[in-house]
C-alpha positions in Angstrom: 5.5 -45.6 19.5 8.7 -46.7 17.7 6.7 -48.9 15.2 4.4 -46.0 14.3 7.3 -43.6 13.7 9.0 -46.3 11.6 5.8 -46.7 9.6 5.6 -43.0 9.0 9.2 -43.0 7.8 8.5 -45.8 5.4 5.5 -44.0 4.1 7.5 -40.8 3.5 10.1 -42.9 1.8 7.5 -44.4 -0.5 6.2 -40.8 -1.2 9.7 -39.4 -1.8 10.1 -40.8 -5.3 6.8 -39.1 -6.2 7.6 -35.8 -4.6 11.3 -35.3 -5.3 11.0 -35.0 -9.1 8.6 -32.0 -9.1 10.8 -30.4 -6.3 13.9 -30.9 -8.3 12.2 -29.5 -11.4 11.1 -26.4 -9.4 14.7 -25.8 -8.1 16.1 -26.2 -11.6 13.5 -23.8 -13.0 14.2 -21.1 -10.4 18.0 -21.6 -11.0 17.4 -21.1 -14.7 15.3 -18.0 -14.1 18.2 -16.5 -12.1 20.8 -17.5 -14.7 18.8 -15.9 -17.5 18.6 -12.6 -15.5 14.9 -12.7 -15.0 15.1 -12.3 -11.2 17.8 -9.6 -11.4 15.4 -6.7 -11.0 13.7 -8.2 -7.8 17.1 -9.2 -6.3 18.5 -5.7 -6.8 15.3 -4.2 -5.3 15.6 -6.4 -2.2 19.3 -5.6 -1.9 18.3 -1.9 -1.8 15.6 -2.7 0.8 18.1 -4.5 3.0 20.5 -1.6 2.9 17.7 0.9 3.6 16.6 -1.1 6.7 20.1 -1.0 8.4 20.5 0.8 11.7 21.3 4.5 11.5 25.0 5.3 11.3 26.8 8.4 12.7 27.6 11.4 10.5 30.9 11.2 8.8 32.4 14.4 10.1 35.4 14.1 7.7 33.4 15.3 4.8 31.7 18.7 4.2 29.4 19.4 1.3 29.1 22.9 -0.1 26.0 22.9 -2.2 25.3 25.7 -4.6 21.5 25.9 -4.5 18.8 28.2 -6.1 19.2 30.8 -3.4 23.0 31.0 -4.2 22.3 31.4 -7.9 19.8 34.2 -7.2 22.4 35.9 -5.0 25.1 35.6 -7.6 22.6 36.6 -10.3 24.3 34.4 -12.9 24.1 30.7 -14.1 26.3 28.9 -14.7 28.2 30.2 -11.7 30.9 32.5 -13.1 34.6 31.7 -12.6 35.0 34.8 -10.3 32.6 33.3 -7.7 34.3 29.8 -7.9 37.8 31.4 -7.5 36.6 33.4 -4.4 35.0 30.3 -2.9 38.2 28.3 -3.3 40.3 31.0 -1.8 38.0 31.4 1.2 37.9 27.6 1.8 41.7 27.4 1.7 42.0 29.9 4.5 40.4 27.2 6.7 43.2 24.6 5.7 41.2 21.7 4.4 42.9 18.4 3.6 41.6 18.3 0.1 39.0 20.2 -2.0 36.8 18.4 -4.6 35.3 20.7 -7.3 32.4 18.7 -8.8 31.4 21.4 -11.2 32.2 21.4 -15.0 34.9 24.0 -15.8 36.2 22.9 -19.2 35.2 26.3 -20.8 35.6 29.9 -19.4 32.6 31.3 -17.5 33.3 35.1 -17.4 33.9 37.2 -15.5 36.9 36.1 -13.5 38.4 33.3 -15.7 42.0 34.6 -15.3 41.6 34.8 -11.5 40.3 31.2 -11.6 43.3 29.9 -13.5 45.6 31.5 -11.0 43.6 30.0 -8.1 43.8 26.6 -9.7 47.6 26.9 -9.9 47.9 28.0 -6.3 45.5 25.3 -4.9 47.6 22.1 -4.9 45.1 20.2 -2.8 42.3 20.7 -5.4 40.7 17.8 -7.4 38.5 18.7 -10.4 36.3 16.6 -12.6 36.1 15.2 -16.1 33.8 12.8 -17.9 35.8 9.9 -19.2 33.2 7.6 -20.7 30.4 8.7 -22.9 26.8 8.2 -21.7 24.0 6.9 -23.9 24.1 10.1 -25.9 27.9 10.1 -26.1 28.2 13.2 -24.0 31.6 13.9 -22.3 33.4 16.9 -21.0 37.0 17.8 -20.5 38.7 18.7 -17.2 39.8 22.3 -16.5 42.7 22.9 -19.0 45.0 24.5 -16.4 45.2 21.6 -13.9 47.7 18.8 -14.1 46.5 15.2 -14.6 47.1 14.2 -11.0 44.5 16.7 -9.9 41.8 15.3 -12.2 39.3 12.5 -11.5 36.4 11.3 -13.6 32.8 11.3 -12.4 31.3 8.7 -14.6 28.4 6.9 -12.9 27.4 3.3 -13.5 23.6 3.2 -13.8 21.8 -0.2 -13.7 19.0 -1.2 -16.1 16.4 0.1 -13.6 17.9 3.6 -13.7 19.6 3.4 -10.3 23.2 3.6 -9.2 24.6 0.8 -6.9 28.2 0.6 -8.2 31.2 2.8 -8.1 33.8 2.9 -10.9 37.1 3.6 -9.1 39.4 3.3 -12.1 39.2 2.8 -15.9 41.0 3.3 -19.2 40.3 6.2 -21.4 40.2 6.0 -25.2 43.9 6.2 -25.4 44.4 3.3 -23.0 45.6 5.5 -20.1 44.6 4.2 -16.6 42.6 6.9 -14.8 41.3 7.2 -11.2 37.8 8.4 -10.3 37.0 11.7 -8.6 36.1 9.9 -5.4 39.2 7.7 -5.4 41.5 10.7 -6.0 40.0 12.6 -3.1 40.3 9.5 -0.8 43.9 9.0 -2.0 44.9 12.6 -1.1 43.1 12.5 2.3 44.6 9.1 3.3 48.0 10.3 2.2 47.8 12.9 5.0 47.4 9.9 7.3 50.6 8.3 5.8 48.5 5.8 3.9 49.1 5.4 0.2 47.4 3.5 -2.6 48.8 0.2 -3.8 48.3 -2.6 -6.3 46.9 -6.0 -5.4 49.2 -8.9 -6.1 47.7 -11.2 -8.8 45.0 -8.7 -9.8 46.0 -6.0 -12.3 42.7 -4.1 -11.6 42.8 -4.5 -7.8 43.2 -1.5 -5.5 44.1 -1.4 -1.8 45.3 0.9 0.9 47.6 -0.9 3.4 45.8 -4.1 4.2 42.3 -3.0 3.0 41.6 -4.5 -0.3 38.5 -3.2 -2.2 36.5 -6.3 -3.4 36.1 -6.0 -7.1 32.7 -6.2 -8.7 32.3 -9.0 -11.3 29.7 -9.5 -14.0 27.7 -12.1 -11.9 28.3 -10.6 -8.4 25.4 -10.9 -6.1 22.1 -10.6 -8.0 23.7 -9.2 -11.1 23.7 -11.3 -14.2 26.2 -10.6 -17.0 26.6 -7.0 -16.0 29.5 -4.9 -17.4 32.4 -5.2 -15.1 35.0 -3.3 -17.1 37.5 -1.3 -15.1 37.8 -1.5 -11.3 34.3 -1.5 -9.8 33.0 -2.0 -6.3 29.4 -2.1 -4.8 28.6 1.1 -2.9 28.0 0.6 0.8 25.9 3.8 1.3 26.0 5.4 4.7 22.7 4.7 6.4 21.4 8.0 7.6 19.0 10.7 6.4 21.7 13.4 6.5 25.0 11.4 6.6 27.2 14.5 5.9 27.4 18.1 7.0 26.2 20.5 4.3 26.4 24.3 3.9 25.6 26.7 1.0 27.8 29.0 -1.0 26.2 31.9 0.8 27.2 30.4 4.2 30.8 30.3 3.2 30.7 33.8 1.8 29.3 35.1 5.0 31.7 33.0 7.1 28.6 31.3 8.6 30.4 28.0 9.1 32.4 26.3 11.9 36.1 26.3 10.9 36.5 22.9 12.5 34.1 21.4 9.8 36.7 22.3 7.2 40.1 22.1 8.8 41.8 18.9 7.9 38.6 17.6 6.2 37.4 16.8 2.7 35.4 19.6 1.2 33.1 18.8 -1.7 31.7 21.6 -3.9 28.8 20.7 -6.2 25.4 21.8 -7.5 22.4 21.1 -5.4 19.8 22.9 -7.5 17.3 21.0 -9.6 18.0 23.1 -12.7 21.5 21.7 -12.9 20.0 18.2 -13.3 23.0 16.6 -11.5 21.2 14.0 -9.5 20.9 10.2 -9.3 18.1 7.9 -8.4 18.8 5.6 -5.5 16.7 3.2 -3.4 19.5 2.0 -1.0 19.5 5.2 1.2 17.1 6.9 3.5 16.1 10.0 1.6 13.3 12.6 2.0 13.2 13.2 -1.8 11.9 9.8 -2.9 15.5 8.4 -3.6 16.6 11.3 -5.7 19.9 12.8 -4.5 22.4 15.1 -6.0 25.6 13.9 -7.7 27.9 15.6 -5.1 26.1 13.7 -2.4 26.7 10.4 -4.2 30.4 11.3 -4.4 30.4 12.0 -0.7 29.0 8.4 -0.1 31.7 6.9 -2.3 34.5 8.9 -0.6 33.1 8.0 2.8 33.0 4.3 2.0 36.7 4.3 0.9 38.1 6.2 3.8 35.9 4.5 6.4 36.9 1.1 5.2 40.6 2.0 5.6 40.4 4.0 8.8 37.4 2.5 10.6 37.2 -1.0 9.2 33.7 -0.3 8.1 32.6 -3.2 6.0 32.7 -3.2 2.2 30.0 -5.1 0.3 31.2 -8.6 -0.6 29.4 -11.6 -2.3 29.8 -15.3 -2.4 31.2 -17.2 -5.4 28.6 -18.4 -7.8 28.9 -22.1 -6.6 28.0 -21.2 -3.0 25.2 -18.9 -4.1 23.4 -21.6 -6.1 24.1 -24.2 -3.3 22.4 -21.8 -0.9 19.3 -21.6 -3.2 19.2 -25.4 -3.5 19.4 -25.9 0.3 16.3 -23.7 0.7 14.5 -25.5 -2.1 15.2 -28.8 -0.4 14.0 -27.4 2.9 10.7 -26.4 1.3 10.4 -29.8 -0.3 11.1 -31.6 3.0 8.4 -29.5 4.8 5.8 -30.3 2.1 6.6 -34.0 2.2 6.7 -34.3 6.0 3.8 -32.1 7.0 0.3 -32.8 5.7 -1.6 -30.1 7.6 -1.8 -27.0 5.3 -2.1 -24.6 8.3 1.1 -26.0 9.8 2.9 -25.8 6.4 2.0 -22.1 6.3 3.3 -21.5 9.8 6.6 -23.3 9.1 7.0 -21.5 5.8 6.4 -18.2 7.6 9.0 -19.1 10.3 11.5 -20.2 7.6 10.9 -17.0 5.6 11.5 -14.8 8.6 14.6 -16.9 9.5 15.9 -16.5 5.8 15.3 -12.7 5.9 17.0 -12.4 9.3 20.1 -14.2 8.0 20.3 -12.0 4.9 19.7 -8.8 6.9 22.3 -9.8 9.5 24.9 -10.5 6.9 24.3 -7.3 4.9 25.0 -5.4 8.1 28.5 -6.9 8.2 29.0 -6.4 4.4 27.9 -9.8 2.9 25.2 -9.9 0.2 23.7 -13.3 -0.3 20.7 -14.4 -2.4 17.3 -13.7 -0.8 14.6 -13.7 -3.3 15.6 -16.9 -5.3 15.8 -18.7 -1.9 12.4 -17.5 -0.9 11.0 -18.4 -4.3 12.5 -21.8 -4.1 11.2 -22.3 -0.6 7.7 -21.2 -1.6 7.5 -23.2 -4.8 8.6 -26.4 -3.1 6.3 -26.0 -0.1 3.1 -24.1 -0.9 3.3 -24.7 -4.7 3.9 -28.5 -4.5 1.4 -28.8 -1.6 -1.4 -28.7 -4.1 0.2 -31.7 -6.0 0.5 -33.6 -2.7 -3.0 -32.7 -1.6 -4.3 -34.3 -4.8 -2.3 -37.4 -4.1 -3.7 -37.4 -0.6 -7.2 -37.0 -1.8 -6.7 -40.0 -4.1 -5.5 -42.0 -1.1 -8.5 -40.9 0.9 -10.9 -42.1 -1.9 -9.1 -45.5 -1.8 -9.4 -45.5 2.0 -13.1 -44.7 1.8 -13.6 -47.7 -0.5 -11.6 -49.8 1.9 -13.7 -48.6 4.8 -16.9 -49.6 3.0 -15.5 -53.1 2.5 -14.4 -53.2 6.2 -17.8 -52.0 7.3 -19.6 -54.6 5.2 -17.4 -57.4 6.5 -17.8 -56.1 10.0 -21.6 -56.2 9.7 -21.4 -59.7 8.3 -18.9 -60.8 11.0 -20.8 -59.2 13.8 -24.2 -60.7 13.0 -24.8 -63.4 10.3 -21.5 -65.1 10.9 -21.9 -65.2 14.6 -25.5 -66.6 14.2 -24.2 -69.2 11.7 -21.5 -70.2 14.2 -24.1 -70.8 16.9 -26.2 -72.8 14.6 -23.3 -75.0 13.7 -22.3 -75.5 17.3 -25.8 -76.4 18.3 -26.2 -78.8 15.4 -22.9 -80.5 16.3 -23.7 -80.7 20.1 -27.4 -81.6 19.8 -28.3 -84.6 17.8 -32.1 -84.1 18.1 -32.4 -80.4 17.1 -36.0 -80.1 16.0 -36.9 -78.9 12.5 -38.8 -76.0 14.0 -35.8 -74.7 16.0 -33.5 -75.2 13.0 -36.0 -73.3 10.8 -36.1 -70.4 13.3 -32.3 -70.2 13.4 -32.2 -70.1 9.6 -34.9 -67.4 9.4 -32.8 -65.3 11.9 -29.7 -65.8 9.7 -31.7 -64.8 6.6 -33.0 -61.6 8.3 -29.5 -60.7 9.5 -28.0 -61.2 6.0 -30.7 -58.9 4.6 -30.1 -56.3 7.2 -26.4 -56.1 6.3 -27.2 -53.9 3.2 -29.4 -51.5 5.1 -26.9 -51.3 8.0 -23.9 -50.5 5.8 -25.9 -48.1 3.7 -27.0 -46.2 6.9 -23.4 -45.9 8.1 -22.1 -44.8 4.7 -24.6 -42.0 4.2 -25.0 -41.0 7.9 -22.9 -38.4 9.7 -19.4 -39.5 10.5 -19.9 -39.5 14.2 -22.7 -42.0 14.2 -22.4 -45.8 14.8 -25.3 -48.2 14.0 -25.9 -51.4 15.9 -29.0 -52.3 14.1 -31.5 -50.4 12.0 -33.0 -48.8 15.1 -30.0 -48.4 17.4 -27.6 -45.5 16.8 -24.7 -44.2 18.9 -23.3 -40.6 18.9 -19.6 -41.0 18.8 -19.0 -37.3 19.6 -20.0 -38.1 23.2 -17.3 -38.9 25.8 -15.8 -42.3 25.2 -16.9 -43.9 28.5 -20.5 -42.9 27.8 -20.4 -44.4 24.3 -18.8 -47.6 25.6 -21.5 -47.9 28.2 -24.1 -47.6 25.4 -22.4 -50.4 23.5 -22.5 -52.6 26.7 -26.1 -51.8 27.5 -27.4 -52.3 23.9 -25.5 -55.5 23.4 -26.5 -57.1 26.7 -30.2 -56.0 26.2 -30.2 -57.5 22.7 -28.8 -60.7 24.1 -30.6 -60.6 27.4 -31.4 -64.3 27.4 -27.8 -65.1 27.9 -26.4 -62.2 30.0 -29.4 -62.0 32.4 -28.2 -65.4 33.7 -24.8 -64.1 34.7 -24.5 -62.9 38.4 -22.6 -61.1 39.6 -21.6 -58.4 37.0 -18.8 -56.0 37.8 -19.5 -52.9 35.6 -17.2 -49.9 35.8 -17.4 -47.1 33.3 -15.4 -44.0 34.2 -14.0 -40.9 32.4 -11.2 -41.6 29.9 -8.9 -39.3 28.0 -10.2 -39.4 24.4 -8.7 -36.1 23.2 -6.2 -37.9 21.0 -8.7 -40.2 19.3 -10.3 -39.7 15.9 -13.9 -40.7 15.3 -12.8 -43.8 13.4 -10.7 -44.9 16.4 -13.7 -44.4 18.7 -15.8 -46.4 16.3 -13.2 -49.2 16.4 -13.1 -49.2 20.2 -16.9 -49.7 20.3 -16.5 -52.6 17.9 -13.7 -54.0 20.1 -16.0 -54.0 23.2 -18.9 -55.5 21.2 -16.6 -58.3 19.9 -15.3 -59.0 23.4 -18.8 -59.4 24.8 -19.9 -61.5 21.8 -16.9 -63.8 22.4 -18.2 -64.2 26.0 -21.5 -65.3 24.7 -20.0 -67.4 22.0 -17.2 -69.3 23.9 -17.6 -68.7 27.7 -19.9 -71.6 28.6 -21.0 -71.7 32.2 -20.0 -68.1 32.9 -21.3 -66.9 36.3 -19.2 -63.7 36.7 -18.6 -60.9 34.2 -16.2 -58.0 34.6 -16.5 -55.1 32.2 -14.0 -52.3 33.0 -13.5 -49.1 31.0 -11.5 -46.6 32.9 -7.9 -45.1 33.4 -5.3 -47.0 35.3 -1.7 -45.8 35.9 -1.8 -43.2 33.1 -3.4 -45.6 30.6 -6.9 -46.0 29.2 -8.1 -49.6 29.7 -10.9 -51.6 28.2 -11.1 -55.0 30.0 -13.7 -57.8 29.6 -13.1 -60.8 31.9 -15.3 -64.0 32.4 -15.0 -67.2 34.5 -16.2 -69.5 31.8 -13.9 -72.1 30.1 -10.7 -73.1 31.8 -7.3 -72.6 30.0 -4.1 -74.1 31.4 -1.8 -72.2 29.2 -1.6 -69.5 26.5 -1.4 -72.1 23.7 -4.9 -73.1 24.5 -6.2 -69.7 23.3 -4.8 -70.1 19.8 -7.9 -71.7 18.4 -9.8 -68.6 19.5 -7.7 -66.1 17.5 -9.7 -65.1 14.4 -10.5 -62.0 12.4 -11.6 -60.2 15.5 -8.2 -60.8 17.1 -6.5 -59.3 14.1 -8.7 -56.2 14.2 -7.9 -55.8 17.9 -4.2 -56.0 17.3 -4.4 -53.6 14.5 -6.3 -51.1 16.6 -3.8 -51.4 19.4 -1.0 -50.7 16.9 -2.8 -47.5 15.7 -3.2 -46.4 19.3 0.4 -47.2 20.2 -1.0 -49.4 22.9 -1.3 -53.1 23.6 -3.9 -55.9 23.1 -3.7 -58.9 25.4 -5.9 -62.1 25.8 -4.8 -64.3 28.7 -6.3 -66.9 31.0 -8.3 -65.6 34.0 -7.9 -67.1 37.5 -9.2 -69.6 38.4 -10.8 -70.0 35.0 -12.1 -68.0 32.0 -10.5 -65.4 29.7 -9.4 -61.8 30.1 -9.6 -59.7 26.9 -7.8 -56.3 27.4 -6.9 -53.3 25.4 -4.7 -50.5 26.8 -3.2 -47.3 25.4 -1.7 -44.1 26.7 -4.0 -41.5 28.4 -1.4 -38.7 28.0 -2.1 -35.8 25.6 0.0 -35.9 22.4 0.7 -32.6 20.7 2.2 -34.0 17.6 -1.2 -35.2 16.3 -1.5 -32.1 14.2 1.3 -33.3 12.0 
């Protein structure tokens, strides 16, 4: 057992120098693809998928959305919503004593009627945060904040849109064209709300752009964070950890507020967001990371609610923020999975088993990434899967070609061995008998000598036909002569009995003189044997019987045992011919047949023995384990 394992290890080591180079090239290729940004789209898509698959979270009751929809517009009979309606809405909300109100509606220009009343309401509502657009979009469009609100009640609503048109990041703070440092609308609202909990915003030591509340530090987004490659990381950005739920926040309409059709507890001490939830306003974002009934399209005010919820939940509830590994650890992680795929391909030759293990490894990889995203850690998934797949399934074709080449070499070697086996089993044995008779009988008649030579001539000519028959016949056939064929698919003990019967019948002049014969052929476990190994076992028994005929002069008893003993398969041939005093006397009888027997025992992880019989003769025995082995598939 140990020797076979060691041989497999040595074989793998010899194959390693062939397999490692394509594997390393594949890993370098995938790493290069990632560094060039080619895989960014797929990595971001999988990131969204992982976020969307998370378990459902509870509603964040600290936030209420007041959405102005199409029904509200028809009720007001004006669009944009006039200042008078906005002022009345703010005044009504304030009667419920909210912690902070966020007005996510553009009000840089008057919308009569009621502009004067709105200005007065703005001045009276100290817990109001309004919006501006700080950075221009592709078209350069921006808008100013309401002119009558102080700067501390203004927050920008600029959205960071990725190249695939989706939002995954939140810009918390940035500099305007004058170099002034500004806070976002969501950060302003979170700041005011947390201040009611006696928690104030602070700087991060050693990071001029860092933001924290108490001990909660918001992990800044960098240009190569996660699956991003060379993204714009200006200002203070974080990845959005969207709340996983179809309706993560309570929502009411303008009409509901006007009619007092709302629970006061939903507003008192809470964050109230006012925004447009009608398609004509075109204030919406495309997202794939949240569960949505509208194919990933949600309104801007809802995105603001997700951003605010993320900030206050991280501070008050210790809800995880999205973090990533440093680049070094990410690429080391990718390389590890590439090496795993390479190792599987080098160590496993069965394609089906490779597919099974790759499936298991892929599920394990996905499970790790999914588990970590649930606790706020985003690690590479797609590059690892690609590296695993390339270095296993992809390189398997290369190794199968190498294996096919080895098989062709083995087939040629098998033809050579079959040819020598045919020569060794018949002509050489005949020649050996002729030489022995010539040496032992001085008066061998010319007629007898001629008959022996004719027999030798015929056997030499039969070698070609015998080898040709075996090479073109089915794999599970074994030929003894041109007219004798054994089916190796039959149970082993039946096949071995056929070998014994055919050989003794073909050499009946010798074996008919031996009495008694102890013949025992019983079922043996051959489930672990290949056809070639069964063929070799048949040749072993034939060779053992031939040696009895060749060397065991004066044999009067023959034991041929093929059975199971003490959990082992046993083939034993014993005679009582020549007498041997010690093992050294057997050395002259160790030829090519002995080498084949030892090699067969090594393949079967068994043992071949030839030892003196008592009181005389030789015992030739081959044993190997009868237990089932499940690792044969590998």
